[in-house]
MIBA-174907 format. One record per residue: x, y, z of N, C-alpha, C, CB in turn. Coordinates in pm, whole numbers, plus 50000, padded with zeros to 5 digits. Glycine has a CB too. Example, Ala and Ser with C-alpha at 12.3 -4.5 7.8 and 13.67 -1.06 7.14 Angstrom:
2
513194943150780512304955050780513204967050780511314955350905
512854977550708513674989450714512905000350787514084994050572
***
This chain:
339
500854988150000500005000050000500895012450000499045000050122
500605022049910501395034349904501045043350022501165041649771
501955053050047501695062350156500445070850130502895071350176
500185074150003498985082049972497725074050001498995086649825
497735061149965496575052649995496415051050145496735038849929
497535049050216497455047650362496935060550425498835044050421
497325072050368496845084850421495335085950407497535096550349
494805081550291493335082250271492605073250370492965078250125
493115060950389492485051750484492565057350625493145037750477
493725062650662493895068250797492945079750820495345072850818
492765088250719491835099550732490425094550758491855108350605
490005083950685488655078650703488475072850843488355067850597
489495065350890489405059351023489335070251129490605050151049
490215080351117490245091051217488945098951216491425100351191
488405101351096487125108451088486015100251151486785111850943
486015087151125485005078551185485115078451337485135064351132
486355078851389486545079351533486035092351591488015077451568
486305103351522485915116551572484405118451571486575127451491
483735112851470482305115151455481455103051491482005119351314
482065093551560481285082051609480935072151502480045086851673
481765071151398481495061751289481695047351333482365064751170
481315038351246481375024051278482735018151252480345016551200
482745005651212483994998051205484564997251067483794984451256
485205007951020485915007150894486994996650908486515021050853
486974986450823487854974950842489294977950809487384963650760
490204971150878491614972450848492024963250734492444969450971
491284952350713491564943250603490244939750537492324930450651
490314934650415489104931250342488324920150409489434927450202
487014920350393486144910550459486464896250414484674913650430
486894894750289487174881250239488344874650312487464881750090
489194882950372490374877550440490124874450587491524887050428
488964878450639488734877650784488804863250834487394883650819
488184853750763488194839850809489604834250817487364831250717
490374836650712491764831950712492564838850821492414834450575
492334851850837493064859550938492814853951077492654874250933
491544851051107491204845851240491864832251265489674844751256
491844823651164492454810551179493944811651205492194802051056
494614820351130496054822251148496374828651283496604830751034
495514838151326495734844651455495664834451567494704855951478
494664825451561494534815251667495764806251670493264806851644
496264802651552497454794251545498664801651604497744790051400
498814814451566499944822251615499874824051765500004835851547
498654826251818498514828251962498934816052042497084831851995
498744804151984499164792152056500684791952070498674779351984
501374798651978502834799151983503324810552073503404800751844
502704822452060503254834252128502424838752246503384845552031
501254833052268500434837252381499684850052350501284839252505
499074855852451498234867652434498824879752504496844864952486
500094879952532500674891352600500434890952749500124903952544
500064879552804499824878452947500544866253001498304877652977
500544864953133501034852653194502474852953241500884841753099
503254862753201504634863553246504774875653337505604864553126
505534873953446505704884853540506484896253475506414880053667
505994908453499506684920253449507464926453565505674930653388
508754928853547509534934353658509064948453696511034934853622
508934950853824508514964053870509644974053858508044963354014
509354985653799510404995653776510045009353833510674996953628
508925010153904508505023253956509495028154061507085022354015
509645041154067510545047154163511175059554106511615037154205
512225064454168512885076854126514255073654068513015086654246
514505079053950515765077253878516535090553877515505072153732
517845089653872518665101753867518775108853999518105111153766
518865101454108518975107554240520225116554251519025096754349
521225113954170522445122054176522185136554138523515116154083
521065139054066520745152654024519825159754122520105152453886
519575153654236518625159154332519075172854381518455149654449
518155182654376518395196154427517315199054531518375206854311
517675202454652516675205254756515675215854710517365209754885
514395212754731513345222154695512865221154551513805235754720
513555213454468513145211854327512575197854309514345214254229
511285196854279510655183654269511145176254146509145184954265
511095162954148511485155254029510455156753917511665140254065
510895154753796509965153553685509155140653704510705153653548
507905140853659507065129053676506715123253539505775132553755
507105110653519506865103253396505935091553425508205098153334
504895089953342503955078853358503895071053227502535083953398
503965057753238503805048953123502395043153124504855037553125
501725043453009500405037552993500425028552869499295048552981
499475019052863499355010852743499304996052772500495013552652
499994988252688499894973652695501194967552747499554967852556
501424954852715502584947752769503904953852724502534933252728
503924960252608505154966652562505494978452650505024971152416
504504986452688504734997752779505104992752918503485006752787
504514981252958504814975753089506224970053096503814964853125
506704964552984508044958852979508074943852985508854964253091
507004937252940506994922752943508044917052847505604917352906
508694906252891509694899852807511104901252858509614905252671
511314909952959512644911253018512564907453166513204925853001
513714905953228513744900553365514204910653470514634888653369
514814921753427515274931753523514544944853502516794933853510
514274951753612513514964253603514224974553516513284970053742
515554974853520516294984553440516224982353291517704984553482
515684970853247515554967853104514204971953048515774953153080
513284976253132511954980053085512004993653017510944980353202
511084996452925511125009552857510915021152953510065010052748
510085019253057509875030053152511155033853224508825026153252
511905023653270513165026353340514185032853246513745013453398
514245028053124515185033653027514855048152996515175025452898
513575051152976513165064952947513385074053068511685065452905
513055069153188513235077153308514705080553330512675069853432
515585070653310517015072853328517545082553222517765059653321
517125080753098517555089652991517065103853011517085084452859
515805105353051515245118653074515965125553189513735117653105
516285118153295517015123953407518375129153363517185113653519
519055121653277520375125753230520295138353145521025114453151
519285139353059519135151152974518705163253056518125148452862
517725161453143517175172553221518065176253340515785169053271
518945166853379519745168453499518845171153620520775179853482
517795163253625516845163453736516395149153762515615172753705
516075145753886515515132553911514185130953838515315130254062
513855118653805512595115453737511875104653817512835110853589
510645107553852509815097853924508965090353823508925104954031
509125077153819508425068753722507235061753786509375058453661
506095062553717504935054553754504485046953630503775063553811
504045034553645503635026453531502265020453559504675015353501
501265024353480499915018853495499545010053377498885030053511
500525007053289500264998553172499854984653217501514997853080
499034978053134498494964953168498774955053056496974965853195
499394943653089499624933652985498284929052927500414921653041
498244927452797497024923352728496044934552702496344912852808
496374946752742495424957852729495174961552584495934970152805
493924965252557493554971452431493254986152459492314964252366
492994993752354492825008152372491645011752461492645014752238
490645002952470489515006252557489865005452705488344996852527
491065000552739491515000552878492155013852916492494989152903
492415022452818493075035152848492215044152936493415042352719
490895043052927490025051153013490315048153160488535048552980
490445035253191490745031253329492145035853369490635016053345
493105034253279494475038053311494605053053333495405033553200
493955060953249494005075553265493365079653398493285082653147
492255073153433491605076053561492555073453677490315067653577
493355062653669494345059853773495395070953780495025046453746
495845075353664496875085753659496365098753721497325088253514
495125102553686494585115353731494005114753871493535120153635
493815102553924493225101354058494145106654166492885086854086
495435107854136496375113354234496155128254255497805110854190
495345134454168495055148554181496145157254119494895152154326
495875170354111496865179354050498105180654139496235193254024
499245184154079499405186453936499485173353858500645194753910
499185174153729499285162353643500745158753623498595164853507
501025146453579502415142753545502975152353440502485128253492
504275153953440504905162453339504785156353200506385164953373
504945143153192504935136453062504335122553076506365135653003
503475118952982502885105552976503285099152844501315106152991
503745086752849504105079252728503145067452717505605074252733
502465066552603501495055952577502015047052465500095061852541
501985033852487502295024152381501115014652373503655016352409
500415014652260499165007152250498865003952103497985015052314
498104993452080497614990851944497754976551897498324999551850
498784969351942499004955851890497834946651923500294950051946
497334947352046496234938652084494924942652016496054938852236
494804955351979493614959651904493554952351770493634975051881
494724950951706494774944151576494474929251592496154946151509
495144922751689494974908251701493604904451754496034902551792
492914913651824491574910851874490484916951784491424916152017
490914922451668489984927851568489094938851625489114916651513
489624947251713488864959051754488724968351633489564966451874
487514973251604487364982551491488314994351507485904987451479
489044997851403490045008551416489455021851457490785010151287
488205024851415487595037351458487425037551609486235039451390
487045026151666486895025251811488245026451881486205012151850
489235019851826490585020451881491085034751887491535011851799
490975041951776491465055751770490625064851859491435060951625
489335062051869488475070351955488915069552100486995065951943
489225057352148489665055952287491025062652308489755040952324
491935060852214493255066952229493145082252227494205062152118
492365087752135492205102252126491615107952254491325105952007
490625100752311490005105352435491025105352549488805096552471
491875095152554492905094552658493875106152646493655081252652
494335108852525495255120052503494595133252541495735120352356
493345134952500492635147452531492535149552683491225147252469
492195139152757492065140452903493405143852968491505127452964
494465137452924495775140052981496275154052946496775129552934
496055158152821496485171552779495655182352852496345173152625
494375180052869493525189552941493995191153086492045185052938
494455180153144494945180553282496305187453293495045166453337
496995189353180498265196453181499495188053151498445202753310
499315175353118500455166653089500815167152941500145152153132
502105166352911502545163952774502335149052746504045168152753
502045145652618501755131852583502545127852458500245129852561
503235116452468503915110352353503375096252336505485110252372
502965092852216502395079752187503315072152092500985081052125
503745060252136504425051052046503355043051973505415041652123
503225044951844502105039251769502255024251748501955046251635
501205018151696501115003651683502344997751613499844999851606
502984987751674504144981551610503744972951491504914973051711
504734969451412504514961351292504414946651332505664963351189
503194941351335502984927451375503414917651267501544925151409
503744922651151504214913851044505614908551067504164921050915
506274912851175507634908051202507664896451300508474919451255
506514892551356506484881951457506764868551390505114881551531
507784861551437508254849451368507194838451352509414843851442
506384835051454505424824151435504314827351337504824820351566
504144840151301503074843951209503524841151066502684858951227
502714833550993503074829550857502254837350754502874814450837
502704837050631501924842750521500654834550503502744843150390
499524840750463499394854850427499104864050545498324856450326
499004858650668498714867250781499824877550801498534858950908
501054873850773502164883250793501924896150713503504876850751
501524894550587501274906350504500054913950556501054902250357
498994906650593497784913250643498074920450775496664902950663
498854914050862499174920150990499994932750972499934910251079
500934932550879501744944550853500854955750800502874941650752
499974952450708499094962650651498174968450758498254956750537
497584959750841496664964350946497404972851048495984952351015
498604968451086499384975851186499694989951138500684968351217
500144991051015500545004150965499345013250941501335002750835
498235007650900497025015750885496585021151020495895007550821
496595012451122496195017151254497175027451307496095005351352
498475025351288499465034951335499255048651273500885030051304
498955049051143498705061851077497465068651131498575059850926
496395060851152495165066651207495365071251350494015056451201
496135063651429496455067951566497165081451564497335057451637
498095083051471498855095551464497945107451440499895094751353
496995106051348496065117151322495285120551448495095113551207
494735110251515493935112651634494735119151745493345099751683
495975114651766496825119951874497215134251847498065111351890
497675137051725498125150551691496975160451702498715150851549
495775156351661494625165351670494265168751814493415159151600
494705160451910494425163152052495625169652122494055150152123
496645173352046497775180552105498905171752154497305188652216
498905158852117500005150052154501005148652041499485136452195
502035141052066503055137851965503115122751949504455143652005
503505118251833503655103851811505065100551764502615098751709
505455088251793506705082651740506355069151681507815081451852
506735066951557506445054351491507325043251546506645055551339
506675032751598507415020751638507295009851532506895015551773
506405011851434506125001551335507354997051260505105006451239
508015006151192509175002551112510374999451200509505013751014
510385005351321511435002051416511414987151447511295010251544
510194981751462510054967551488509944959751356508814964951576
510324966351246510284959951115511664955551071509684969351013
512344963550984513634959050931514644955451040514214969750842
514754963951146515764961051248515434948151322515854972751348
514164946351357513784934151427513864922051334512384935451486
513454923951209513474912851115514914908351088512784916750983
515834917851087517224914451060517914908251180517984926851015
517414911451301518064906451422517054900351519518844917651492
516244890851474515174885851559515674879451687514344875851483
516824873151684517324866551804517814876651908518454856851768
518264888351860518764898551952517654907852000519864906551886
516694911051913515734921451945514384916251992515534930051826
514104903251971512904897252029513294889352153512174888051926
512354888552247512574880852368512344866152347511684885852478
512394858252455512264843652445510954839052382512404837452581
509874847252395508584842952339508454846552191507444849252417
509484852752131509454857051991508314866751962509324844951901
507834873352063506704882552046507034896152106505424876852112
507474896052231507834908652295509304911852271507534908052446
509654924852276511064928452258511944922652369511224943552252
513214920652336514224917052435514734929952499515394908852370
515714928552588516314940452649516904949552540517424936352749
517554943652439518114951652330517004958252248518994943052239
515894950952231514774956552157514164968452228513724946152134
513964967252358513404978452435514364990352435513104974152580
515674987652442516644998652437516565005952304518064993352461
516394998452195516265004552063515015013352056516204993651954
513895008352110512655016152111512805028552198511485007652160
513435027052315513605038552404514465049252341514225034052537
515495045252265516325055052196515525063052095517485048052126
514525056652034513695063551935512715073152002512935053551850
512205069452119511165077452185511745088752269510305068452273
512925086752328513495096552421513625110652362514835091752467
514135112552239514235126252188512895133452182514855126052050
511835126352149510505132652143510005136052282509495123452071
510255127252379509895130252518510605142952564510265118352611
511885143852535512645155752574512165168252502514135153652547
511875166952372511375178452297510045183352350511255174952149
509165174052389507855177952442507995186052570506995165552468
509075183552645509315190652771510225202752753509915181252873
510565205952628511415217452602512855215452639510895229152675
513325202852638514675199652682515615196452567514635188052778
515105196652445515935193252329516455206152267515115184852224
517625206252206518145218652146517155224852049519475215952075
517005238152055515995245051973516235242851825516005260052004
517515242151785517785240251642517285226851591519285241451615
517125217151681516615204051641515135204551605516835193851752
514415214951649512985215951619512725221651481512305224351722
513755226951417513585231951281513715220251183514615243151248
512845219851081512945208650985514265208650910511795209150886
514825196850896516085194850825515765188150692517095186350910
515925195650584515565190550453516445178850411515645201550349
517665178250465518545167150429518045154050487519975169850477
517195154650591516605142650648515145141050605516695143050801
514755148350502513385147650447512345150950554513115133650388
512625161150634511675166050732510915177950675512385169950863
509775180950734509025192550687507585192550733509075193150538
506875202750687505455204550720504605197850612505095219550733
503695189350657502855181650565501425181450617503405167250548
500435179050529499085176150580499185164550678498095172850462
498425165250787498615155650896498435141250850497635158651008
497515138450758497295124750713498505119550635496035123850626
499115128250555500305124050479501485121850573500665134450371
501655130850671502725129050769502525116150846502765141050866
501275113150880500965100750954501315088550873499485100350995
500985088650744501265077150657502765075150641500615079050520
503515086050625504965084750610505595079650740505595098250571
505105084650853505665080450981505415065651006505065088651095
504265060550962503955046450985504915037150913502535043450941
505655042550817506555034250736508015035850772506375037550592
508325044250872509745046450902509985047351052510245059250834
510985040251098511295039151241511595052651304512465029951262
511045054751424511415066151505510985079551452512855066251522
510075079951357509635092551299508615099151390509045090451159
508845111851420507955119451509506985127951428508775128351604
505755128951475504775137951416504165146251527503665130051338
504125159351507503525168351604502745179151531504605174751695
501765184951597500915195151536501755207151494499785199451632
501385213251383502095225051335501115236551314502855222051205
500385236251203499425246651173498015240951181499685252751033
497065248251241495725242551258494965240751128494925251351349
495245248851028494525247550902495485248850785493405258150891
495085243150674495855243950552494955240550435497075234550557
495475240450314494645237350198493965223650207495485237750073
494595214250280494015200850294493795197250441494925190350227
493395207150520493125204550661494335207550748492685190150681
494355202250871495465204950963496795199950907495195198551100
497865206950945499205203050904500015198851025499905214550830
501055191051000501895185951107503355187251066501555171151141
504225187051165505665186951140506165172751154506415196551238
506805167651050507385154351051508865155751077507115146750916
509355149151183510755149851223511365135951228510895156751360
512605134951185513375122651199514555125951291513865117051058
514285125951420515275130351517516415120251529514625132651654
517605125551563518735116551591518435109051720520085124451601
518615096051716518355088151836519395090951943518335073251802
518905091452065519765094152181520075081052251519095104152278
521365078652274521735066352345521225067352488523275064152343
520495057252532519905057252665520915051552764518585049252669
521225058952873522175053552969521615041753043522595064253068
522495033353094522075021753173521455026653302523275012153202
520185023153330519545028253451520175022453577518055024953449
520245031053677520595025953809519335019953871521205037253900
519485012853981518315007754049517485019354101518704998154164
516195019254072515345030354112515175030554263513985029454043
515205042554318514875044054459513375044454473515525056754520
512785037054568511345037154583510815051154605510935028254696
509645054054544509045067254561508575068654704507875069354462
508725080854755508275083254892506795086254895509055094754955
***
């Protein structure tokens, strides 16, 4: 599917989500029976994203930067098993710990990490997760990172419904005062036990959903980072290094790769990235695009950031597409328990 075609589909899905539309399908109806049969077979091999203990990583990172009277930055992870960190055995290998440690190093401030992500979660669980985050009362967290979408595809949640739940979550968090970065749906076509033709269908569905997620998130004032292609060529080329023992969730190296892609956008959302980095670099094919086109391009390339730019244009809202240089994430120290 070309980026222009993906942009048209993403626009339809996002519009359906915004106006309460029904279930615009991610794949053709004729393929649904085959898809379901292949999904059931694949699930017997890789499971449903549940059943394995996720190491706890909550606490405060970067204690060395502690300044009396200056509170730590607050980072919250929301989403599914990928946001929780399933597939690794040490807390410092989880994406939350990696992001908290990296953010502390850039900001030179301690970072307090909270994780409300749930293994097996679909986008309709975000309402519950956001309620948990906001139940602590003001002030809101400084930054929220959401990773969601894979289970929506494998459980055939209508994409309009998926995007509607994600958009509502971003809107609530942004209204409360938190910055929001969303790692969009990964490329499920890279999972080893999944065979053709499901592999092709899964890749197509994943990228369509990722593009539609991007439109919904950007329209609510959040930023997105594409994880789809990140979990594509790099994971496909190094499956033994970047996938965990279940061949489904990332390994420690895989999570580190994802964290390196997300960290620059987290820092930019908090105003911690160099100002010159926010200007589009034509040599990296960055620039201002209609939001649907930016979303489609981002769904096809690892670590690509999309953020709102101009509210109106000849073809609707515009966005800034950035291909930021990945930041090496430092090895996290053991988190100190939050007080």
